[in-house]
N, C-alpha and C positions, 0 to 999 in steps of 0.2 A: 472429406478434406480435413475436418477437425480431428478425426481419428488418426490420420496420417501425421498431422502436426504433433499430436500428443505422443505418438510413437517416436518421432524424431526428437522431441523434447527429452523424453526419458532416456533414449539411446545416447544422445549427446551428453546429458548430465552424467550418466553412469560411466560412459567412456572416459570423460574428463576426470571424474572422481577416481576411477581405477588408476589413472596415470599418477594422480597425487598420492594414492595409497601405496604405490610401488616403492615410494621413497619414505614412507611413514613407519613409525614404530609399530610392531605387531601387538603391543599390549594395550588394548582398549577395552578392558574388562567391564562387563555389566554383571555385577554380583549381588546387587540388592535392589529390591522394589518393595515399597510399602504404600499404604493408603490410609486415609482418614475419612471416615464417613460422618457427615454432619447433617442436621435436618434440612438445610437449604443448599448444600453442595457436597460433592465428593472430590477429594484431591488425591492424586496418585503421584508418588515421589519416585523418580527414576535416578538412582545414583549413577553418574556418568563421569568419564574423564573430561577435563576441560576442553579438549580438542574435538569432542564429539558434537556433531550437529544433528539436525533432524528435519524430516519432511512430515507434514500433517495432511491428511486427506479424509474428508467425510465420505462415508458409504451409507447407502440406504437399503431398505428391504432385505434384512432387518437393519435398524440403525446401528452404525459402528463408527468408531474413530480409528483410523490406521495411522500409526506413527512408525516411521523408519528411522532408526538411529545409525549414524555412520561417522567415522569408522567405529565399529563396535564388535565385540566378541561376547557371546552369551555364556556365562559361567554359572548359571542357575540350573539346578536339577529340576526344580519345580517349573513346569511349563504352562500351568494354568492356576490362576489365583481367583478364588471366588469372593465376590463382594456382596452381591445380591441385596442392594439397597434400592432406593427409588430412582437412582441415576445410572448406576453401573451394575450389570449382572456379573461380569467376570473379566479378567485380563488374560489374554492368550499370548504366549511368547514363542518365538522361533528364530533360528539363525537363517535368515533369508538367503544370504550369500556369504562369501568369505569375510566380508567387511561390513555387512548390513544386518542389523537385528530388527526384526519385525515385531511390533507390539499392536495387538488388536484389542480395543475396548468394546465389548458387547454391551450396548446401552439398554436401559430398561424402558425408555420412553422415546418415541419419535420426535417429541417436542422438547428441545433442550438447547442450551447455549454452552459454549466451551471456550477455553483459553489455554494456551501452552506457553510457558515462560520459564526462564532459568532462575535458580535461586540467586541470592545476592552474591555468593562466593563462587557461582558457576559450577558447584559440585553436584547439583541436581537439576533435572528437568521436571517441572511440575505441571501436571495435567489437571485442569479443573473442569468439572461438568456440573451444571446446575440448570434450573428452570430458565426459560427465556426471560431476559431482563429488558426493561425499557432503555436503560442507559448502557447499551451494548458496547459502545466505543470505550467508555470508561473501563468496562470489564476487560475488553481486549487489551487495553493499554496497561493494566495493572502489572507492575513489575517487569515491563517489557523493554526497558531502555537498551538492553544488549541482546535482544532476542535474535535467534538464528533460525529462520523457518521459511519454508516454501508453502505455497498453496497453488496447486496446478489447476488452471482453468475451471473455476467452480461453475456449477450450473446456474444460469442466469434466469431464475424462475420468473422474475417480473417482466422479462422481455419476450418470453416464449410466445405470447399472444400478440406481439407487435406493439407492446406498450412499454414506454419508459416511465418508471415510477420512482426509482430510488437513485438519488444523486449523493455522491460523497464529495464534500468540499474539504480541501486541504489548505489551511492557512499556513503559509510558508514559515519555516524557522520556528523559534520558540525556546524558552528556557535559557540554557547556557549559550545557545546559538542565536544572537540578535539579528542575523542577516546583515544587510547593508545599513549603514548609519549615515544620515544626512548631515549637511554642514552645521546645523544647529543641534544635532543630537537625536533627531527623530529616528527610531529604530524600525526597520522593516517588519519585524515580528509583530509590532503593535498595529501597524497599518493593515497587514494581511488579516489579522484576527477580526478587526472591526469590520472590514469589508465582507469577510466570509459570514459573519453573524447577520449582517443586513441582507446579504444575498439569500441566506437560508430563510430569513423571514419572508422575503418576496416569493420564494419558491414554495414554501409551505402554504402560503395563501392561495396558491393554485392547486392545492391538494397533493403535491408531491411529497414523498418521504425523503427527508434530508438528514444526513449525518455529517458532523465535522470531525476530522481526525484529532483536533484539540479544541477544547472550549475555553482554555485558559493559557497562562504562560508556562508551558511545559515543553521539554525537549523530547522529540520523537525522532529516531533514526530515519533517514530517507527511505531505506529499504522496507521499513516497517509500515510506512504510510500506504503504499500500494497493497501491502498484505492485508491491512485493515479493510480497504475497499473490497478486496477479494472475499474476505471472510463475511463481509456484510452483503455480498452478492450484489454489488452496485451495478447500475446500468451506465453511469457516467462518472468519471473521476476527473476533478478539476483542481489543480494546484495553483494557488494565488500567491503572487510575489510582487515585489517592487524592484525595479532595475537599478543598476549603478554603472557608471562609466568612468574611464580615466579622465575624460574631459567633462567639466561642469556644464558645458553647453549641450551635451547629449541629452535628448529628451524624446518623449513619445511613447506610444503603445506598441507592443509586439506580443504575438502569441505563438507558442511552440507546440509541436507534437513530437513524439519520440521517433528517432531514426538512428540507424547504425552509422549513418554518415551525415555530417553537418551540411545544411543548405541554407543560404541566406547570409548576408553580411553581418558579422559579429555573432553569429549563432554559436560558434565554438567557444567564444569568450564567455558568453552568458552561461552556457552549460558548465564550463569550468568553475565559475563562481558559485552557481547553485549546487554543484556537486561537491563543493569543498567540505561539507559536513559529513560526507560519506565515510571518511576516515580510511581505515586500513585497506590495503589492496592485497590482503592475504589470499592464498590459493583458493580457499573455499568460496570467498567472495567473487573471485574471478570465474569459478565454475558456475556460481549462481547467476552471474551476469549473462552467461551463454543461454541459460534457461529463460531468463527474463526476456531477452531479445526475441526468442522464438515464440513466447507467449504473446508479446505485444504486436508481433508481425501480423497476427490474425485481425487486428483492429486498426491497422495503419490508415486505410482509406477512410474509415469512419472518423478517426481522430483528426485527420486532415480536414474533413468537412466541418467537424465541430470547431476546430481552431479558426477556420475562415469565418464562420458565423459569429463567434465571439468577437473576433477582431473587428469585423465590420460594425457591429452595433456598439461596441465599446468606444471606438473612435468617434462615432456619431454623438455619443452621449457626453464625451469629455472635451471634444474639439482639440485634442492633442494630436501631435504628428503621427501619421500612420506609417509605422516602420515595417508593417507587413507580417505575414505568417512565415515562420521558419521551422527548421527541424534540426535536431541534434540529439546526442545521447544524454538524456536526463535520468539520473538514477531514480528520482522520485516517481517517474512514469513507467520505468521498465518493470515488467512483470504484472502490470495492471491488466486483468482479463476482461477488459471493457474499453470502449472509446475513452481516450484520456488526453488532456491538454494542460499546458502550463501557460498562464497569462501573466505578463509583466505590466502592471497597471500605471507605470510612469517611472521616471528616474528620480529616486530619492536623493541622488548625488547632485541633481540640478537644483540650485537654490529656489528658483521659482516654482518648480514642480513639487519640491519638498513642502513649500508653504501651502500648496493646494492639498497635498496628501495629509496635512495636519487638520484640515477642515472637515467637520462632519458632513457638511453639505456636499463637498466634493466626493467624499467616500460613498455617499449615497448615490451620486451620479455614476460612479464606477460600478457599484453593485447593480444599479438599474440597467446599465449598458450590458453587463455580463448576463443578467437575467434575460434581457430581450434576445441576446444571442443564443442562450440555451433554449429558450422557448421556441425560437425559430427553427433550431436544429431538431428539437423534439417533434415539432409539427411536420417538418419535411420527412423525417425518418418514419413517422407513423403513417403518413400518406403513402410513402414508397412501399412499405411492407404490407399495407392493407390493399394497395392497388394491384 
């Protein structure tokens, strides 16, 4: 079934892409590739037109990185570039189809970490390969505010034996995007980061491996957050938010999973607010959204179960109104190749709930409720797969 879905994903993507390219300019020349070899990393610089996007995929046995550039035309006579350092052996280039250039990096070592990001002026795509790093999220984020990348259904190594070990927490908003702002000025981005850090502490105490998409006040595009979780090969992706409503009386807890159709009162409005930071609706982002939906379809049932478990325990911990589990199209969840949920921990627009969300004691209650929900889901999942 997974193979069928992957075929459908790629067919749908390239069919949609070809439709876009029919109207595009034919001049997307790839004319220069250079590299820089350093003691602790190797960087490869791909000079590309601003309109060119990319797909990245890891390959094993032997270790390789596959990068497809699109739309792109290869105008280099040299089809192989030797590097032969401790990270990269060589670069292989080919015109994979009329509008796709395939670049393969043959790696020197099966143990490595990598990042792909555009230069500040978007004139280059930079590929960086280095030894595995402890602070992998910071590496993935370096220079990635405008990254345009896909990662198709990575292998979930930590789940193959029925174990959930790696959780990726996403504190909503950050940097130039404050999220919702309460009546007295409390910013959603501050609340979500504090709760995520406390939740990470509780989970790590149980021996789980936990990553945060941001550890400080920085902006990360919505589409990049699920991509980080995929590159980390996470087992669960949880995005943490605080709600807001037109009425100051609105309050309570609600948890969402991604769906192509909205279900539940107010679900569409919440999705619209949380998706506001997504920005452009350019054609390539629309194409990307088709792929995301197909990827997340594989995990919808598990995401539903995860959402119900979090909702149940979080309501118990906070004694706030239970607004239920709902579904809608959330850009931050689409494309996550794992069970994924988005939790709204209270209404920052409600004066009383804003006061609660300011308190460290209440934030710890919220983190504890989510923690219990996650642990219950993990326990049930592992019992199910081992039984």
